[in-house]
C-alpha positions, 0 to 999 in steps of 0.5 A: 922725143916730140915732133921736130925739124932735123938738120944733118951733116957728116963730121969726123970726131978724133979718138980720145977719152970719154971726158975729152970726147964729151968736150970735143962733141960740145965743141963740134956741136957749138960750131955746127949751131953757129954755122946754122945761125945760132949764137952761143951764150954759155957752155956747161952751165951747172944749175940746181937739178943738172947741167946745160951743155949749151945755151944759145940764142936763135933770134929772140928764142933762148935754146937749151941744147943737150949734146949726146955722143955715141960712136956706134949704135950698139946701145941704141945710139945718141937719141936713145940716150936722152931718156925721159928722166934726162929730159926732166933734168934738162928742163929743171936746169933750164928753169933754174937758169931762167930764174937766175937770169930774170925770167921765172918761167919758160912762158916769160921768155921764148925758149926751146929744147934742142938736141945735137946728136953725134952718132959715129960720123953723123951730126943731127940737130933736132930742133924743139926735140922735147917740151918743158911739160 
């Protein structure tokens, strides 16, 4: 992932099943981003090519957010789970989202790709985590 700004905080995520944990992680990420001043526009948007966990607005910028949860770093942690292939799928889904909402390219609308990483009890927000190229 590219150069980015990081904001962190501690959190407590209750135990549950994998799907329930994913939902809880997205809830936690959405509330965290709203406290940082972003406006939540959509959740779990399914588009051709993939799914967008969260779509937010930060001022005039549209923000596509990938939320990743890892309870421990045994398999590399949350950041390691966002592979180049995963980034490509998020970018493709974002392009389809933009096309469906009146913009045919990222250049026509200011946007960026952020990640919220939940590792154990730590939340990290990586702004501008990767590019659309």
